[in-house]
N, C-alpha and C positions, 0 to 999 in steps of 0.2 A: 614465381608463386602463383597459385591457382587464384582465379578471381574469388571463388567462396573463402579461400583462406584470408585474402585481404579483407573481405566484408566481415569476416568474424573478428579481425583484430581491431577493425574500425570500431565496430559495435562494443567490443570489451573495452577500448579505450574511452569511448563515449560514456559507457556506464561508470567507470572508475572516475572520470571527471565528475559526472552528475553526483555520485554518491560520496566523493571525498571532499570535493570544493573546498573551502576555507578552513583547511586545517590547522593544527597548532604545531608548527616546527617538525622535528625529526622524532617526535614520539611514535610508537607503534600502536599505542592504545586506540581503539575504534573511537573511544569517545572523545580523542582529541583532533579527529579528522573527519567531521561530517558537517553536513550544512543543514542547518536549523531554519525551517520557514517562519515566515511571520503570522500564518494563519490566515493568508490571503485565499480568497474562494474565487474560483475561475468556473463559470457556468457557459457550457456550449449550447448554443441554440441548434434546433433540431436538424436542420440542413447542413450543419457544420460539422457534426459528429462523425467519428472514425470508429469501425469496429474494434471492440477490446478483444485482445488475444484469449485463447480457451485458458480458463483458470482451472488446472489439475496438476496433481502431483502428491507426493507423501506429506503428512501432517506431522506435527511433533509427536503423535502418540503412533506413528509408523502407519497408519491407515492411509489408504487412497482416497482423495478427495476430487470431485468433479463439480464445478459450479453449475447449477442447474439453470438451463434457460427459461426465458419468460417471467422472470421477475427481476425487480430492482435489486443491486448487490452494491454493497460498501466494501471496499478493498482497502484494507489498512497496512501500510508498509511502517514496520517497527523493529526496534532492537531493545533488548533489556537494559543497556547500558545507557541508553538515550533518555535524558531528563524529561524532555517534553512528552515522550512515549509514555513514561511512568506517571506525568501529570494527566493526560487524557484517558489513560487506560479505564479508570471507574467510570468516566463519562460513555465511553464506547460499549464497556460492557451493559450498563444501563440503558444505553439506547438499543442495544442488540435485543433487549427484551421489551422496550416499548414498541418496537417496530419488527414483530415476530414474522410478518409477511416479507421482509427484506432479509436478503442473505448477507450476513457478516462474515468476511474472511480476512485473516492476517495473512500478511508473508513477511517473514522473518529475513532480515538483511543483516549481513556482517556480524552475527553472533553465533554463539555456541548452544546447541540444544538444552544442555543441563541447565543453563541460566535462563534459557526462554522458558523451560518447564516451570521453573520456580516462579518467573515472572506471571506465567500463566494462572498458576494456582494463587499466588498472591492477591491478584487483582479478580479472581473468580470469572475469568473469560471462558465462556462455553463455547464459541464459535470456533471453527477450525482454523489454525495457523500452519499455512504451508511452508516448507522449509527451503525451498528452491528460489533464491532469490532472480535467478534466470530469466523468471517468468516476467520480470519487469522490462526485459528487452522487448517484449510484445508491446509495449505501450509507446515505442518510440516515435511513432508517427501521429500520435495524438497527445494527450496530456500526459507527461511523463511524471514519475515520480522523482519530483526534484529536490526533495528534502528528506530528512529524517526527523519527524514522521510526515508521511503523504497520505492522503485518504482520497481515493477515487470512487466516485459514484458512476455504476454503469446502469444505463436504462434497460427496459423491459426486452428491447430489441437486441441488447448485446452491445450497444455503442457506449462509448466514453462520453457521460454527460456532464462531468465535473471533477474538480479537484480541490481540496483544501491542502494547502502547502504549509506545513507545520501542524501545530496542536490544534485540534478541533476544539470546539465549544459546543455546548448544547443547542444554542441558538444557531450557529452556523452549519452544522450538520443536520439538523431538523429542517432547517429551511431548504436545503439542497434535496433531501429525501422527499420533502412535501412536493417540491416543484417537478422533480422527476416522476415521483409516484402519480401527480396530478395530470400528466401529460395523456 
């Protein structure tokens, strides 16, 4: 087997472990096989940050999106079947309006577009959601999306500055955005 094939298999296996974690038995339901975080916040000091991958791809409305550089960004990994994702959606939507200078982007994982579109409409989410969760592999050398939901904050230089593993709160995400914007 070629070296690149082995690397691809290893990365695929790692992502499967990350996103399936402590599932419930033999059920095939996505809701029965995901890791729910506890809202823990991780902040990386400037000298310890790793470059974020380029965030680009097709959105739920089939348009192409490329995350602009030079601004703080909030990347939220979510799925419509995820209870903590539903709980945090109104807060994320509100904070995206509170911080118009910050780029908010969703990354849909392990979900279907029809359910995701209904979720976006229900919670009045106005920021784009990308449909290719393979983008998450690009975070493997820094702070990975280790739960559903996970929220990553990218600094103005494109470096991964922080992560909230699990449901965000107004206080936790506001504090993280303010810290990174103030640098």
